[in-house]
BAPA-126658 format. One line per 2 residues: their letters; for each residue x, y, z of C-alpha. Coordinates in nm, 3 decimals. Layout:
N
A) X,Y,Z  ...;
***
This chain:
412
MK) 7.781,-3.433,5.597  7.617,-3.761,5.683;
VR) 7.812,-4.037,5.510  7.757,-4.406,5.446;
VE) 8.028,-4.655,5.343  7.906,-4.968,5.166;
AY) 8.174,-5.235,5.124  8.126,-5.543,4.908;
GC) 8.326,-5.856,4.843  8.618,-5.994,5.039;
TM) 8.719,-5.937,5.400  8.994,-5.708,5.272;
NQ) 8.732,-5.477,5.121  8.531,-5.484,5.442;
GE) 8.840,-5.387,5.641  8.929,-5.105,5.404;
GS) 8.571,-4.983,5.423  8.610,-4.952,5.800;
VL) 8.932,-4.756,5.752  8.760,-4.516,5.512;
EK) 8.478,-4.470,5.765  8.729,-4.369,6.032;
KL) 8.894,-4.122,5.793  8.559,-3.961,5.720;
ES) 8.484,-3.937,6.092  8.824,-3.780,6.154;
LG) 8.727,-3.508,5.906  8.414,-3.429,6.107;
HE) 8.157,-3.617,5.899  7.893,-3.838,6.060;
VV) 7.878,-4.204,5.959  7.520,-4.330,5.931;
QS) 7.390,-4.684,5.885  7.160,-4.625,5.588;
AE) 7.231,-4.481,5.244  6.885,-4.323,5.252;
DA) 6.996,-4.109,5.548  7.329,-4.011,5.391;
DL) 7.438,-3.708,5.191  7.743,-3.895,5.060;
VV) 7.778,-4.267,4.984  8.114,-4.439,4.944;
LN) 8.073,-4.755,4.737  8.369,-4.986,4.798;
TC) 8.335,-5.217,4.500  8.420,-5.574,4.407;
TV) 8.446,-5.702,4.050  8.586,-6.052,4.098;
IR) 8.315,-6.209,3.879  8.066,-6.074,3.627;
PT) 7.753,-6.109,3.849  7.925,-5.905,4.120;
EM) 8.020,-5.636,3.869  7.656,-5.615,3.754;
RM) 7.545,-5.579,4.116  7.791,-5.290,4.161;
TK) 7.673,-5.105,3.850  7.311,-5.147,3.957;
RM) 7.393,-5.002,4.299  7.575,-4.705,4.145;
KE) 7.267,-4.621,3.941  7.039,-4.651,4.246;
IS) 7.253,-4.413,4.452  7.281,-4.167,4.165;
RQ) 6.902,-4.163,4.114  6.860,-4.079,4.483;
GK) 7.060,-3.760,4.427  7.340,-3.858,4.666;
HL) 7.702,-3.759,4.630  7.888,-4.077,4.528;
IV) 8.246,-4.194,4.570  8.344,-4.522,4.404;
TG) 8.643,-4.702,4.554  8.772,-5.061,4.552;
CM) 8.866,-5.285,4.263  8.628,-5.144,4.001;
AS) 8.772,-4.800,4.066  9.114,-4.938,3.978;
VQ) 9.045,-5.140,3.662  8.709,-5.017,3.528;
SD) 8.714,-4.643,3.589  8.601,-4.560,3.234;
QI) 8.298,-4.784,3.277  8.215,-4.612,3.606;
KD) 8.240,-4.269,3.440  7.994,-4.380,3.173;
IV) 7.746,-4.501,3.436  7.781,-4.223,3.696;
PD) 7.977,-3.937,3.537  7.954,-3.716,3.847;
AL) 8.102,-3.974,4.085  8.444,-3.927,4.243;
II) 8.660,-4.233,4.169  8.934,-4.326,4.416;
SP) 9.132,-4.644,4.350  9.304,-4.847,4.624;
FE) 9.635,-4.700,4.504  9.505,-4.358,4.616;
YD) 9.386,-4.449,4.966  9.680,-4.262,5.121;
YF) 9.532,-3.945,4.967  9.171,-4.023,5.059;
SP) 9.142,-3.755,5.330  9.285,-3.469,5.119;
LI) 9.061,-3.569,4.829  8.755,-3.563,5.056;
TD) 8.856,-3.224,5.193  8.910,-3.083,4.842;
HF) 8.572,-3.200,4.714  8.350,-3.186,5.022;
GV) 8.533,-2.991,5.291  8.532,-3.086,5.659;
GA) 8.245,-3.126,5.899  8.175,-3.044,6.262;
FT) 8.060,-3.384,6.385  8.258,-3.526,6.678;
QT) 8.242,-3.881,6.807  8.295,-3.883,7.180;
LE) 8.300,-4.257,7.237  8.457,-4.544,7.045;
PD) 8.190,-4.798,6.951  8.208,-5.137,7.117;
IV) 8.359,-5.386,6.874  8.402,-5.760,6.891;
TA) 8.567,-5.821,6.555  8.832,-5.600,6.397;
IV) 8.939,-5.649,6.036  9.313,-5.589,5.992;
PI) 9.442,-5.553,5.632  9.815,-5.636,5.621;
AQ) 9.907,-5.581,5.254  9.792,-5.470,4.913;
GC) 9.839,-5.680,4.601  10.004,-6.018,4.563;
LG) 10.288,-6.203,4.390  10.060,-6.423,4.180;
SC) 10.008,-6.442,3.806  9.667,-6.610,3.784;
TY) 9.537,-6.590,3.428  9.174,-6.535,3.532;
CI) 9.211,-6.281,3.812  9.108,-5.919,3.769;
TR) 9.180,-5.848,4.137  9.552,-5.891,4.068;
MA) 9.523,-5.619,3.804  9.322,-5.398,4.039;
RG) 9.553,-5.431,4.339  9.892,-5.462,4.171;
RL) 10.207,-5.619,4.305  10.264,-5.691,4.670;
RS) 10.300,-5.394,4.904  10.312,-5.514,5.263;
YA) 10.227,-5.277,5.546  10.500,-5.225,5.803;
IE) 10.490,-5.491,6.071  10.503,-5.224,6.343;
SV) 10.195,-5.044,6.206  9.997,-5.368,6.178;
VE) 10.084,-5.468,6.533  9.989,-5.121,6.658;
KC) 9.650,-5.141,6.487  9.593,-5.480,6.651;
RK) 9.698,-5.340,6.989  9.453,-5.050,6.959;
SV) 9.173,-5.280,6.847  9.223,-5.510,7.146;
AQ) 9.244,-5.209,7.378  8.907,-5.092,7.242;
GA) 8.753,-5.428,7.324  8.806,-5.641,7.013;
KE) 8.819,-6.013,7.090  8.869,-6.128,6.732;
LL) 9.122,-6.001,6.478  9.065,-6.096,6.113;
VT) 9.404,-6.065,5.944  9.343,-6.022,5.573;
AQ) 9.510,-5.960,5.236  9.479,-6.083,4.878;
DT) 9.724,-6.355,4.985  9.830,-6.346,5.350;
AC) 10.110,-6.602,5.304  10.314,-6.365,5.088;
YG) 10.302,-6.093,5.356  10.640,-5.930,5.408;
LD) 10.822,-6.108,5.127  10.876,-5.768,4.965;
QG) 11.040,-5.644,5.287  11.236,-5.944,5.408;
RT) 10.969,-6.021,5.672  10.722,-6.310,5.702;
LG) 10.366,-6.380,5.806  10.498,-6.603,6.085;
EL) 10.697,-6.313,6.224  10.390,-6.091,6.216;
MR) 10.170,-6.352,6.384  10.421,-6.405,6.664;
AV) 10.426,-6.031,6.728  10.045,-6.001,6.730;
SS) 10.003,-6.312,6.947  10.239,-6.164,7.206;
LP) 10.005,-5.870,7.268  9.841,-5.886,7.614;
GK) 9.478,-5.981,7.653  9.253,-6.269,7.561;
FR) 9.159,-6.259,7.196  9.175,-6.472,6.884;
IR) 9.329,-6.424,6.542  9.191,-6.555,6.215;
IG) 9.452,-6.568,5.940  9.291,-6.506,5.603;
MM) 9.327,-6.676,5.267  9.671,-6.786,5.152;
NP) 9.775,-6.935,4.819  9.962,-7.268,4.814;
DS) 10.254,-7.134,4.610  10.313,-6.856,4.865;
LQ) 10.257,-7.085,5.162  10.527,-7.319,5.034;
KV) 10.785,-7.041,5.081  10.700,-6.976,5.447;
IE) 10.539,-7.292,5.583  10.828,-7.389,5.811;
DL) 10.826,-7.044,5.971  10.447,-7.020,5.988;
LP) 10.360,-7.353,6.148  10.520,-7.268,6.486;
AW) 10.334,-6.935,6.493  10.005,-7.126,6.469;
ES) 10.083,-7.301,6.798  9.962,-6.994,6.987;
DK) 9.629,-7.051,7.160  9.526,-6.711,7.021;
VY) 9.539,-6.831,6.659  9.230,-6.999,6.517;
KF) 9.315,-7.342,6.374  9.156,-7.240,6.046;
LH) 9.329,-7.276,5.711  9.183,-7.110,5.402;
LP) 9.388,-7.262,5.119  9.229,-7.234,4.772;
VQ) 9.318,-7.525,4.543  9.091,-7.404,4.256;
SG) 9.118,-7.732,4.059  9.207,-8.097,4.108;
SD) 9.371,-8.109,3.765  9.740,-8.018,3.731;
RI) 9.681,-7.926,3.366  9.410,-7.676,3.460;
LK) 9.622,-7.538,3.746  9.900,-7.470,3.496;
DM) 9.656,-7.295,3.260  9.530,-7.093,3.556;
GR) 9.883,-6.969,3.629  9.882,-7.136,3.971;
HY) 10.239,-7.234,4.052  10.179,-7.553,4.248;
TV) 10.049,-7.903,4.188  9.765,-8.099,4.344;
DD) 10.022,-8.303,4.537  10.178,-7.980,4.671;
FK) 9.837,-7.878,4.803  9.777,-8.217,4.965;
RQ) 10.118,-8.215,5.135  10.055,-7.871,5.283;
VE) 9.717,-7.978,5.419  9.877,-8.287,5.571;
RF) 10.148,-8.078,5.739  9.885,-7.865,5.913;
RE) 9.666,-8.159,6.007  9.959,-8.346,6.156;
RF) 10.017,-8.051,6.388  9.657,-7.940,6.450;
RD) 9.416,-8.230,6.484  9.098,-8.017,6.485;
LT) 9.199,-7.797,6.192  8.915,-7.650,5.986;
LS) 9.014,-7.658,5.621  8.846,-7.420,5.378;
TD) 8.926,-7.428,5.009  8.804,-7.264,4.687;
VI) 8.722,-7.427,4.353  8.647,-7.272,4.014;
TG) 8.424,-7.471,3.780  8.409,-7.427,3.404;
FP) 8.756,-7.278,3.360  8.843,-7.261,2.988;
GE) 8.942,-7.604,2.863  8.812,-7.790,3.170;
TD) 8.692,-8.137,3.066  8.467,-8.385,3.242;
KD) 8.783,-8.570,3.343  8.931,-8.253,3.497;
HE) 8.609,-8.197,3.689  8.607,-8.553,3.818;
ST) 8.968,-8.505,3.932  8.849,-8.208,4.138;
ME) 8.565,-8.415,4.284  8.811,-8.691,4.377;
LI) 9.044,-8.441,4.543  8.761,-8.300,4.755;
RE) 8.651,-8.653,4.853  9.008,-8.735,4.955;
VR) 9.099,-8.416,5.140  8.753,-8.362,5.293;
PS) 8.751,-7.985,5.354  8.490,-7.857,5.596;
IV) 8.423,-7.566,5.361  8.438,-7.554,4.981;
NV) 8.367,-7.216,4.820  8.253,-7.300,4.467;
TR) 8.264,-7.030,4.199  8.162,-7.065,3.837;
YS) 8.429,-6.925,3.605  8.351,-6.577,3.480;
PR) 8.563,-6.413,3.205  8.705,-6.087,3.337;
PG) 8.814,-5.808,3.102  9.187,-5.784,3.039;
TI) 9.273,-6.130,3.169  9.446,-6.400,2.965;
AA) 9.179,-6.662,3.035  8.904,-6.436,2.897;
KS) 9.072,-6.456,2.554  9.074,-6.835,2.548;
KN) 8.884,-7.004,2.266  8.806,-7.303,2.490;
QV) 8.530,-7.141,2.697  8.307,-7.392,2.877;
PG) 7.930,-7.349,2.828  7.759,-7.188,3.123;
WV) 7.517,-7.477,3.175  7.811,-7.720,3.205;
SK) 7.983,-7.499,3.463  7.655,-7.472,3.654;
ER) 7.610,-7.851,3.666  7.966,-7.898,3.788;
SR) 7.914,-7.630,4.051  7.599,-7.805,4.171;
SL) 7.773,-8.143,4.207  8.062,-7.990,4.401;
TQ) 7.824,-7.800,4.628  7.629,-8.116,4.705;
LR) 7.954,-8.297,4.788  8.068,-8.006,5.006;
FK) 7.753,-8.021,5.220  7.774,-8.399,5.248;
IG) 8.132,-8.377,5.376  8.052,-8.084,5.604;
KS) 7.768,-8.277,5.766  7.991,-8.581,5.819;
VN) 8.270,-8.371,5.972  8.033,-8.186,6.207;
IG) 7.851,-8.498,6.327  8.186,-8.615,6.460;
KE) 8.196,-8.311,6.690  7.868,-8.385,6.866;
GD) 7.929,-8.447,7.234  8.249,-8.239,7.243;
RE) 8.305,-7.963,7.495  8.437,-7.640,7.346;
EV) 8.531,-7.293,7.457  8.374,-7.051,7.211;
LI) 8.398,-6.679,7.153  8.058,-6.514,7.109;
AE) 8.126,-6.318,6.791  7.790,-6.212,6.647;
KG) 7.415,-6.217,6.682  7.229,-6.489,6.495;
KD) 6.869,-6.520,6.383  6.593,-6.438,6.626;
DT) 6.739,-6.449,6.980  7.039,-6.671,6.904;
YI) 7.410,-6.593,6.911  7.698,-6.729,6.702;
GR) 8.016,-6.841,6.874  8.342,-6.964,6.724;
TI) 8.544,-7.260,6.843  8.924,-7.250,6.836;
SY) 8.897,-7.413,6.492  8.665,-7.128,6.381;
TP) 8.362,-7.355,6.352  8.039,-7.156,6.407;
VV) 7.826,-7.265,6.704  7.464,-7.150,6.742;
IE) 7.370,-7.078,7.104  7.011,-7.017,7.205;
EG) 7.082,-6.917,7.567  7.164,-6.577,7.711;
VR) 7.523,-6.473,7.638  7.704,-6.147,7.561;
LG) 7.898,-6.045,7.252  8.271,-6.076,7.311;
EF) 8.229,-6.331,7.591  8.419,-6.661,7.606;
VD) 8.193,-6.945,7.722  8.214,-7.323,7.753;
VN) 7.951,-7.521,7.565  7.860,-7.881,7.496;
IV) 7.797,-7.954,7.128  7.450,-8.107,7.122;
RS) 7.377,-8.135,6.750  7.508,-8.035,6.411;
AS) 7.430,-7.923,6.057  7.644,-7.924,5.745;
TH) 7.770,-7.569,5.804  7.755,-7.520,6.183;
LF) 7.711,-7.671,6.526  7.459,-7.615,6.808;
GR) 7.585,-7.568,7.163  7.444,-7.555,7.513;
LV) 7.613,-7.366,7.795  7.798,-7.584,8.042;
***
C-alpha cells in the first residue's frame, strides 16, 4: 500500500512518526508525502491541550470521509481510545505502549507489500527518542497518563541509532523524551553518560538536548554539565519553569521552587556564556491570582529567556487539576498569555540585538521562505541566510541584523 504518517505535537512524536514510517517501509509499503495519495494514513496524535485534541478529532473525521484506512497512534490512542472509537469506529488504535508490536499488527491487518527503497534519503536532522514516560507527577498533565512511568531505551541502542544517522549524513541529532534529564534513572545510567557516548562518535555534527524538568535536572546536573562542554552539543537549555509562584508550582505537582530554577539557570550560564535559554509558562492554572501572574512576569524579566513558550491552561480529562473548583476564566488566562508573549518578544529582541556584529559558525539545517536557508549557531539560535548554501553545510557568517526570534547572517 501507499502509506502516509502524520505526526503532531512534540519532537518526541515527530521522532516516533519517523520510526513508524521506517517500519512500514520495512514491510514493503511505500511512504508518500500526501494523505490524498495514500491508501493508509497513520495519525500520530497529541492531546496535550483541548485545542490540539479538537484538531486531532477533526483530522480523524477528514481522513475517514476520504475512505482511507486509518491507524491512530500517539497519546490520544493511549488515554482516549473510547473517544476515538466513537469518532472513527473502523480505525486501528495502537498506543505508544504497543509500538514494539507495530509491525506484527500491520501485517495482521494489512499484510506486507512489495515496495523496496533502494536508497536512503538524504537527511540533515535526525530525531532520536531516548525514553518513554517520565518520573513526574504534574497535576495537569495528560501526557504523563498517556506515556506512563519512565522506560529508558538502552544506551547502546540509542548510540547505535545516532551512529547510523550520522553515517547516513545527519548533521544534527535532536535527542528527545518527555523529560530528557531523567533518562537512565530507571537503569542506573544518566543523560550525561549518554551524551558523552554520543559526542564521542566520529564526524562533525551537533546534538540538541531536548526539554528537561528542573526537578529531574537537579538529580544529574553535576554529571551533565561536563558533558555539555563538547563542541558537538548545542548550548541550548529547554527548562520549563511553568510559573513564577511557588504556591502554584506546588499545586501543579512540580517538585522544585522558583529559586531552584534560577540557580540551575545560573549554573549553566556561568559555564556557557552564550547559552540560549528556553522556558515554558502556563497561564490561568486553577487558583492563579493576579499576584501569581505578576510573580511569573517578574521571573521572566529577571531571568531573561530568549524563548518563552506560553500556553493557556486547558483542563485535561482524568487529571487532578481538571477537578479543581478554582478554574480561572478563559479571558483572564488569555490576557495573561498576551502580556507574557509581549514580554517574551521584547526580551528576545534585546538579546538578539546584542549579537549583531558577531561572527558565527552555523549549520545549515533547513530551507526558509522563498530562497532563504536557516542555519543554527552553536547556541541553537536560528540565522536566516539569503545567499547560496547547501543543507547540512557548516558555514561562517557575520550577523548583520536581528529580529525578536532570529538573526540574519551574511557569508564571510
